[in-house]
C-alpha positions in Angstrom: 127.8 116.8 82.4 126.5 113.0 81.7 128.1 110.6 83.9 128.1 107.4 82.6 128.1 104.4 85.3 129.4 101.2 84.0 128.3 97.6 85.0 132.3 96.8 85.6 132.5 100.4 87.3 130.0 99.0 89.7 131.1 95.9 90.2 134.9 97.3 90.9 133.4 99.5 93.8 131.5 96.6 95.3 134.7 94.6 95.2 136.6 97.6 96.8 133.9 97.8 99.5 134.4 94.0 100.2 138.0 94.6 100.4 137.7 97.3 102.8 135.3 95.2 105.3 137.8 92.3 105.1 140.5 94.6 106.3 138.7 96.3 108.9 137.9 92.7 110.3 141.2 91.6 110.3 142.5 94.7 111.7 139.9 93.9 114.6 141.0 90.3 115.2 144.8 91.6 115.0 144.0 93.9 118.1 141.7 91.6 119.8 138.5 93.0 119.3 136.9 90.0 118.0 137.3 86.3 118.2 137.4 84.0 115.0 135.6 81.0 115.8 137.0 77.9 114.3 135.4 74.8 113.7 136.6 73.6 117.2 135.5 76.9 119.5 133.0 76.5 122.2 129.8 78.1 121.0 128.3 80.6 123.9 125.1 82.1 124.8 125.4 85.4 124.9 121.3 86.3 125.4 118.8 83.7 126.3 117.0 81.6 126.5 114.1 83.3 127.0 110.5 82.9 126.4 108.9 84.7 123.6 105.8 83.5 123.6 103.5 80.8 125.2 100.3 79.5 124.0 98.0 76.0 125.0 99.7 74.2 122.4 103.1 75.7 121.6 106.2 78.0 123.1 108.8 80.0 121.1 112.1 79.9 122.9 114.8 82.2 121.6 118.5 82.6 122.2 121.3 84.5 120.8 124.7 82.7 120.4 128.1 83.0 118.8 127.0 80.0 116.1 126.8 82.0 113.1 125.2 80.3 110.2 126.6 82.8 107.1 129.0 85.9 106.7 132.3 85.4 108.3 131.3 82.8 110.6 132.4 85.2 113.3 131.0 85.2 116.8 131.7 87.7 119.8 133.8 85.5 122.5 133.7 87.2 125.6 136.3 84.5 127.3 134.3 82.2 129.3 135.1 78.4 129.2 132.9 75.7 127.9 130.9 73.6 129.8 127.9 70.7 130.0 125.6 69.5 127.0 127.3 69.2 123.8 125.6 68.6 121.1 126.6 65.4 118.6 128.7 66.4 115.7 126.5 68.0 113.2 123.7 68.2 115.5 123.9 72.3 115.8 122.2 74.2 117.7 118.8 73.0 119.5 116.2 72.6 122.1 115.3 69.4 124.1 112.1 69.5 125.9 109.8 67.2 127.8 106.6 67.3 129.9 107.4 67.4 133.7 106.8 64.2 135.3 105.4 64.2 138.7 106.9 62.4 141.1 104.7 60.5 143.8 104.8 61.5 147.3 104.9 58.0 148.6 107.6 56.8 146.4 111.1 58.2 145.0 110.2 56.7 141.4 109.2 58.8 138.5 108.4 58.0 135.1 110.1 60.3 132.9 108.2 61.7 129.9 109.8 61.6 126.3 112.2 63.8 125.1 111.3 66.0 122.2 113.8 68.0 120.1 113.1 71.6 118.4 115.5 72.9 115.6 115.5 76.3 114.1 117.5 77.3 110.6 121.0 78.7 111.0 121.2 82.7 111.2 124.2 85.0 110.4 123.9 86.7 113.5 123.6 83.7 115.8 119.9 84.7 116.6 117.8 81.4 116.9 114.0 80.6 117.7 112.9 77.3 118.4 109.0 76.3 118.4 108.0 73.7 120.6 104.9 72.2 119.5 102.5 69.8 120.0 102.2 70.9 123.6 99.3 70.1 126.0 97.5 73.0 127.6 98.2 73.9 131.8 101.2 71.8 131.7 104.4 72.4 132.7 107.4 71.5 130.5 111.2 71.6 131.2 113.8 72.0 128.2 117.5 72.7 128.4 119.7 74.3 125.2 122.4 72.1 123.5 125.2 73.6 121.8 127.7 72.7 119.4 131.6 72.1 120.2 130.6 72.5 124.0 133.3 70.7 125.3 132.9 68.1 127.7 130.7 67.4 130.9 127.6 65.3 130.8 124.3 67.0 129.8 122.7 68.5 133.2 119.0 67.6 134.1 116.6 69.7 132.4 117.0 73.3 134.2 114.5 75.3 132.5 110.7 75.1 132.8 107.6 77.0 131.6 103.7 76.6 131.8 101.5 76.3 128.8 98.3 78.2 128.7 95.3 76.7 129.6 93.1 76.1 126.3 90.1 78.9 125.8 87.8 76.0 125.5 88.6 74.8 129.1 86.0 74.9 131.9 88.4 76.4 134.1 91.8 78.9 133.7 92.4 79.4 137.1 94.7 80.6 138.6 96.5 82.9 136.3 99.5 84.6 137.4 101.4 87.7 135.9 104.5 89.6 137.0 105.0 93.3 136.3 108.3 94.9 136.2 108.3 98.4 135.8 112.0 100.9 134.9 113.9 97.7 135.2 116.5 98.6 133.2 119.3 100.1 135.7 121.2 96.8 136.0 121.7 97.4 139.5 121.6 95.8 143.1 117.8 96.9 142.8 117.3 95.0 140.1 118.8 92.0 141.5 116.8 91.9 144.7 113.5 92.4 142.6 114.1 89.2 140.6 115.4 87.4 143.3 112.7 88.3 145.7 110.0 87.5 143.1 111.5 83.8 142.2 112.2 83.1 146.0 108.2 84.3 146.5 107.0 81.8 143.6 109.0 79.2 145.2 110.5 78.6 141.7 107.3 77.6 140.1 106.7 78.8 136.6 104.2 81.7 135.9 102.1 82.7 133.2 103.4 85.9 131.5 106.1 88.4 132.8 104.9 92.3 131.7 107.6 94.9 131.2 106.3 98.1 131.5 108.9 100.1 129.7 112.6 101.5 130.6 113.7 98.2 130.4 117.5 99.2 129.7 118.5 102.1 130.7 119.6 104.8 129.3 118.8 104.6 126.0 117.7 101.2 124.9 120.7 100.3 123.5 121.6 96.4 122.4 124.0 96.4 125.1 122.2 97.6 127.5 119.1 95.3 127.0 121.4 92.2 127.0 123.4 92.9 130.0 120.7 95.1 132.3 117.7 93.2 131.2 118.3 90.1 129.5 121.0 88.9 131.7 119.6 90.8 135.4 116.3 88.9 134.8 117.3 85.9 132.7 116.5 83.6 135.4 112.8 84.7 135.1 112.9 85.2 131.5 113.3 81.7 131.2 110.3 80.3 132.9 107.7 82.6 131.6 107.1 84.4 128.3 108.3 88.3 128.2 105.6 90.7 126.7 107.1 94.4 126.8 106.4 98.2 126.0 108.7 100.9 125.3 109.4 103.7 127.9 110.7 107.2 127.2 114.5 106.0 127.2 113.7 103.3 124.5 112.9 106.1 122.5 116.4 107.8 122.5 118.2 104.8 120.7 115.2 103.0 118.8 113.2 104.2 115.8 109.8 104.1 117.1 107.8 105.0 114.5 110.0 102.6 112.2 109.9 99.9 114.9 113.5 99.4 114.3 116.4 99.3 117.0 117.4 96.6 119.8 113.9 96.7 121.4 112.3 95.1 118.3 114.9 92.8 117.5 114.3 91.1 121.0 110.9 90.7 121.2 108.2 89.3 118.6 104.8 90.3 119.7 102.9 92.0 116.9 98.9 93.5 117.0 98.2 91.1 114.3 98.7 88.2 116.8 101.6 86.7 114.8 104.9 86.9 116.0 108.2 88.2 114.2 111.1 86.0 113.4 114.3 87.0 115.0 116.2 89.8 113.0 119.9 90.4 112.8 121.0 93.4 115.0 119.5 96.5 113.0 121.5 99.2 115.1 125.3 97.5 115.8 127.7 98.2 113.4 130.1 95.9 114.7 127.8 93.1 114.0 127.2 94.6 110.7 130.8 94.1 110.0 131.0 90.8 111.4 128.6 89.6 109.0 130.2 91.4 106.1 127.7 94.0 105.2 126.2 94.0 101.9 122.7 93.0 100.6 122.5 89.9 102.7 122.9 92.0 105.9 120.4 94.4 104.9 117.8 91.5 103.7 118.4 90.0 107.4 117.4 93.1 109.1 114.3 93.6 107.1 111.1 93.6 109.3 108.4 91.2 109.2 105.3 92.2 111.4 102.8 90.1 110.7 101.2 91.5 107.4 100.0 95.4 109.0 100.6 94.4 112.6 102.8 96.6 115.1 105.2 95.6 117.8 104.5 98.8 119.7 101.0 97.5 120.9 99.4 94.0 121.2 97.5 91.9 123.0 97.1 88.2 123.9 94.8 85.7 125.7 95.8 83.4 128.9 93.0 80.6 128.5 89.4 82.3 129.0 90.6 84.1 132.3 92.9 87.2 131.3 93.3 89.4 128.2 96.6 91.4 128.6 96.9 94.5 126.4 100.1 96.5 125.8 99.9 100.1 124.7 102.6 102.2 123.5 102.3 105.6 125.5 105.4 107.2 124.4 104.8 107.3 120.8 101.7 105.8 119.1 99.0 106.6 121.6 99.9 110.5 121.8 100.2 111.1 118.1 98.6 113.8 116.6 95.1 113.5 115.6 94.5 112.8 111.9 98.1 110.6 112.2 97.0 107.4 110.1 99.2 105.7 112.5 97.2 107.0 115.6 93.9 106.2 113.8 95.4 102.9 113.3 96.1 102.3 116.8 92.7 103.6 118.0 91.0 101.5 115.4 92.8 98.4 117.2 92.3 99.3 120.5 88.4 99.6 120.5 88.3 96.5 118.0 90.6 94.4 120.5 88.5 95.0 123.4 85.3 94.5 121.6 86.3 90.7 120.3 87.7 89.7 123.6 85.3 87.7 126.2 88.1 86.9 128.7 86.8 87.3 132.2 89.8 89.9 133.1 90.9 92.8 131.1 94.7 93.9 131.8 96.6 97.1 130.6 99.6 98.0 130.8 102.0 101.0 129.3 104.9 102.8 130.5 103.0 106.3 131.8 100.8 106.4 134.3 97.7 108.2 134.2 97.4 109.3 137.8 100.8 109.5 140.1 102.5 112.2 142.1 105.5 110.2 142.6 108.5 111.3 141.0 106.8 112.4 138.1 103.4 114.5 138.8 100.8 113.9 136.4 98.8 116.9 137.5 101.6 119.3 136.4 101.7 118.4 133.0 104.0 120.9 130.7 104.2 118.9 127.6 100.2 117.6 127.8 101.6 113.9 127.7 99.5 112.9 130.5 96.0 114.6 129.8 96.2 113.6 126.2 96.6 110.1 127.3 93.8 110.6 129.8 91.6 112.3 127.2 92.1 109.4 124.9 92.6 106.3 126.8 90.3 106.6 130.0 87.0 106.9 128.0 88.1 103.8 126.3 88.7 101.8 129.6 85.7 103.1 130.8 83.4 101.7 128.0 84.8 98.8 127.4 85.3 97.3 131.4 89.1 97.6 131.6 89.6 96.4 134.8 93.3 97.2 135.8 95.6 99.6 134.3 99.5 99.1 135.3 102.2 101.6 134.6 105.7 102.6 135.4 107.8 106.1 134.8 107.3 107.1 138.6 110.2 105.2 140.3 107.6 104.0 143.4 104.4 102.5 143.8 101.0 104.1 143.7 97.3 102.7 143.2 93.9 103.7 143.7 92.0 103.1 146.8 89.0 102.7 144.7 88.0 101.9 141.1 88.0 104.7 139.1 84.8 105.8 136.4 85.5 109.0 134.4 88.4 110.3 136.6 86.6 109.8 139.8 85.9 107.6 142.7 83.3 105.1 142.7 83.6 103.5 145.9 84.2 104.2 149.7 86.2 101.3 151.0 86.7 101.2 154.4 90.3 100.4 154.0 90.7 100.6 150.3 92.1 96.9 150.0 88.8 95.4 148.1 88.0 97.5 145.0 84.9 96.3 143.1 85.6 97.1 139.6 82.4 95.7 138.2 82.2 99.5 136.9 85.4 100.9 137.1 89.2 100.4 136.9 92.0 99.8 139.0 95.4 102.0 138.6 98.6 100.7 139.8 102.0 102.7 139.2 104.8 100.0 140.0 107.7 101.8 138.5 110.6 101.0 141.0 112.1 97.4 139.8 115.6 98.6 139.3 115.5 102.1 141.4 113.5 104.4 143.4 113.0 108.0 143.6 111.1 110.1 146.1 107.9 112.1 145.5 104.9 113.7 147.3 102.4 110.6 147.4 99.2 112.4 147.4 97.7 112.6 144.5 93.7 112.9 145.4 92.6 109.5 143.5 95.9 107.4 144.3 95.2 106.4 148.4 98.7 104.5 148.4 102.1 105.5 147.6 105.2 104.0 149.2 108.7 105.2 148.6 110.0 101.7 148.0 111.6 99.2 145.0 109.9 96.2 143.9 107.3 94.2 141.3 103.6 93.4 141.2 102.0 90.0 140.9 98.4 90.0 139.6 96.7 86.5 140.5 93.3 85.8 139.1 91.6 83.3 141.0 88.7 83.3 139.6 86.3 84.9 137.3 84.9 87.5 140.3 88.2 88.1 142.1 91.9 89.0 141.3 94.7 89.4 143.5 97.3 92.0 143.3 100.3 92.2 145.5 103.2 94.9 145.4 106.4 92.6 146.5 108.7 95.3 148.3 112.4 95.0 148.2 112.1 96.9 151.7 108.8 97.1 153.7 105.6 95.2 154.0 104.7 96.3 150.4 101.1 96.2 149.8 98.1 93.6 148.9 94.7 94.2 147.6 91.8 92.4 145.7 89.6 93.4 143.0 86.5 92.0 142.2 83.5 92.1 139.7 80.3 90.9 139.2 77.0 90.9 141.0 77.3 90.6 144.7 81.1 90.5 144.4 82.7 90.4 147.8 86.3 89.7 149.0 86.5 86.5 150.7 88.9 87.3 153.9 92.2 89.2 153.6 94.7 89.1 150.9 97.4 87.1 152.6 94.7 84.3 153.6 93.3 84.1 150.0 97.1 83.9 148.8 97.8 81.3 151.1 95.0 79.2 150.5 96.1 79.3 146.5 99.5 77.9 147.6 98.2 75.1 149.7 96.2 73.9 146.7 98.7 73.8 144.0 98.7 70.6 142.1 101.4 67.7 143.0 103.2 68.4 139.9 104.2 72.2 140.7 104.6 70.8 144.6 107.4 68.3 143.2 108.8 71.0 140.5 109.6 73.3 143.5 111.0 70.2 145.8 113.0 68.9 142.9 114.8 72.4 142.6 114.5 72.8 139.2 115.6 76.6 139.2 118.6 76.8 141.3 119.6 80.2 143.1 121.3 82.8 140.9 125.0 82.6 141.1 127.4 85.6 141.8 128.7 85.5 138.2 125.2 86.1 137.0 124.7 82.7 135.2 121.1 81.2 135.9 120.3 77.6 135.7 121.6 74.2 136.7 125.0 74.4 134.4 123.5 72.7 131.5 125.4 75.4 129.2 128.2 78.1 129.5 126.9 81.8 129.3 129.3 84.2 127.8 130.3 86.9 130.5 
């Protein structure tokens, strides 16, 4: 039997589908599942702001809002009233930013820097990415989000801030600070304690990057989980420094890793080609699909752009000439079968990337530990994942001089007390707090940012194991010395130094190094802390100084 489908029949079918979508939309509106945004409705922020990337002269700030530029023009409103920073009529969602002005210690006068404006094209999903350009290297900038129809209230002072990276041509890049959070996605009181302790410890001064080590959003890495358990819980920190994230085993449930589709990929933009993926409409949210009207426009807006062959599953970036950071996907790509073209592509990329870098320090992070006897035991490898990762990665790390590897998965804190080479200790330190990585690598497990689980903590290569929740701070002080500290939520934590180079040695204990570093911060940083650019988190979970209202 031959079936002939005419153009008219196709047109009628498309028309029927559109009418069905409209009917579903009207029913949802009638029962209160969604709120139709009228011209006078306030625009709310549903995620962010957060820094997707920073360089020496640019920064990308992302937000998700209820301001839609296409489809039905519908946003999901959670009913919180609007507050400050209304945009002028027709001005749209935008970012205002300026260089942080230092206040003299002998006077109260401040010469304010000129205010700049960054805009972005409207999107059908309410997702925006703003490029702040023509920035100066190694400088603190402050910014605010401005929303249309935001209703009254004068604009508050610029409540968000970030630090641009040092130039790669600068004679000095130091100090450089990284914050590592592993298994942070429980949305728990422990997670709140982790971020609050870190911000207090930092004295609210912007650092260089946040590294999210996977299992960022329990239980399955869905869009609602990411938005509530990661972006809202850690929002106060994510607006101060760019976040670089890898996937864990929990993200693999709701995200299609091999296709790079899902909530994780919609929210982070780095790719291995060095480009940034533009913000996409949510790819796994049926309700958002209906709100946009579905069809070809929605499908087109959900298509992926990964920088011409790059991958969001693994990537790297430089912070001046000082630190080269590499993110590895240990959940999927690094354990693909031998002969799989995607594994071969990753393998070549990793070696090429390590051979290209001329940075003083190489920091690698991934989800799964290579050595642990915490709540996951890498010596009992039933699925051979850990042994495969060790066989494939350790020789590459050894050959190319990786200095430190960070991982999560085990919900506690562990570390080596000696640098390792070929899976063996290379030094016997008196106290294990000064690790020479000139010919080896330090390994740290920090998977307790939102919960902790007990373990044996007696791995022969991991000399320190703590059943405590918290996060890790890396501070590169010079080309020869880096300070590493476990900021515990319950106890004293742990602190050690890694050194490298001819005649490398630890200068005093780690606490003395840190105290001297804080004392030498420039006036701009000190004044930023003194002026309280970042307020403490309020009980409702909103952050900042009230520049805009966040949807609850």
